[in-house]
C-alpha positions in Angstrom: -13.1 22.5 11.8 -11.7 19.0 11.6 -8.4 20.2 13.2 -10.4 21.6 16.1 -12.3 18.4 16.6 -9.0 16.4 16.4 -7.5 18.6 19.0 -10.5 18.3 21.3 -10.5 14.5 20.8 -6.8 14.3 21.6 -7.3 16.4 24.8 -10.3 14.2 25.8 -8.3 11.0 25.1 -5.3 12.4 27.1 -7.6 13.2 30.0 -9.2 9.7 29.8 -5.7 8.1 29.8 -4.7 10.1 32.9 -7.9 9.0 34.6 -7.3 5.3 33.7 -3.7 5.5 35.0 -4.9 7.1 38.2 -7.6 4.4 38.6 -5.0 1.7 37.9 -2.7 3.1 40.6 -5.5 3.3 43.0 -6.6 -0.3 42.3 -3.0 -1.5 42.6 -2.7 0.2 46.0 -6.0 -1.4 47.2 -4.9 -4.8 45.9 -1.6 -4.5 47.8 -3.4 -3.3 50.9 -5.8 -6.3 50.7 -2.8 -8.7 50.3 -1.0 -7.3 53.3 -4.1 -7.2 55.5 -4.9 -10.8 54.5 -1.4 -11.8 55.4 -1.6 -10.0 58.8 -4.9 -11.6 59.6 -3.4 -15.0 58.7 -0.4 -14.5 61.0 -2.3 -12.9 63.9 -4.1 -15.2 66.3 -7.7 -14.4 67.2 -8.8 -13.0 70.5 -8.2 -15.6 73.2 -8.0 -15.5 76.9 -10.3 -14.2 79.6 -9.7 -10.5 79.0 -10.2 -10.8 75.3 -13.7 -12.2 76.0 -14.8 -9.1 77.9 -16.2 -6.2 75.9 -14.8 -2.7 75.9 -17.2 -1.4 78.6 -16.2 -4.2 81.0 -12.5 -3.6 80.4 -13.1 0.2 81.0 -14.8 -0.5 84.3 -11.9 -2.7 85.4 -9.4 0.1 84.5 -11.5 2.7 86.2 -11.8 0.6 89.4 -8.0 0.1 89.4 -7.3 3.8 88.9 -9.8 4.8 91.5 -8.4 2.3 93.9 -4.8 3.4 93.4 -5.8 7.0 93.8 -7.7 6.3 97.1 -4.8 4.1 98.4 -2.2 6.7 97.7 -4.2 9.7 99.0 -5.6 8.0 102.2 -2.6 6.2 103.6 0.3 8.0 105.3 2.9 5.4 104.8 4.7 4.7 101.5 5.3 1.1 102.5 1.6 0.6 103.3 0.6 2.3 100.0 2.9 0.0 98.0 1.5 -3.1 99.9 -2.1 -2.1 99.3 -1.4 -1.3 95.6 0.1 -4.8 95.1 -2.8 -6.3 96.9 -5.3 -4.4 94.7 -3.4 -5.5 91.5 -3.5 -9.1 92.7 -7.2 -9.1 93.8 -8.7 -7.1 91.0 -8.6 -9.9 88.4 -10.4 -12.2 90.8 -13.1 -9.6 91.4 -13.4 -9.0 87.7 -14.0 -12.7 87.0 -16.5 -12.8 89.8 -18.3 -9.7 88.6 -18.3 -10.2 84.8 -18.3 -14.0 84.2 -21.7 -15.5 83.7 
């Protein structure tokens, strides 16, 4: 009877040891990840500039307008030179329009 209890206790202790080692490895990984992310946050500058101030929806609208404009330009014009000129004009004018539309 005591041999059986000793065997079960040894199994239980071995299982607890494995769980503790696994938990220690997990905690070590988490601590390492925290150190790395803290370092990256330290090195990376915050969001600056005009585009960074706009939210995702506003940036999506700007991208969709650009894509739609380019598609319209390239499908409606017959000349390649005119298409290139209008595309460059759109790319130059779109930031101004975005500032006018989204800035408060």
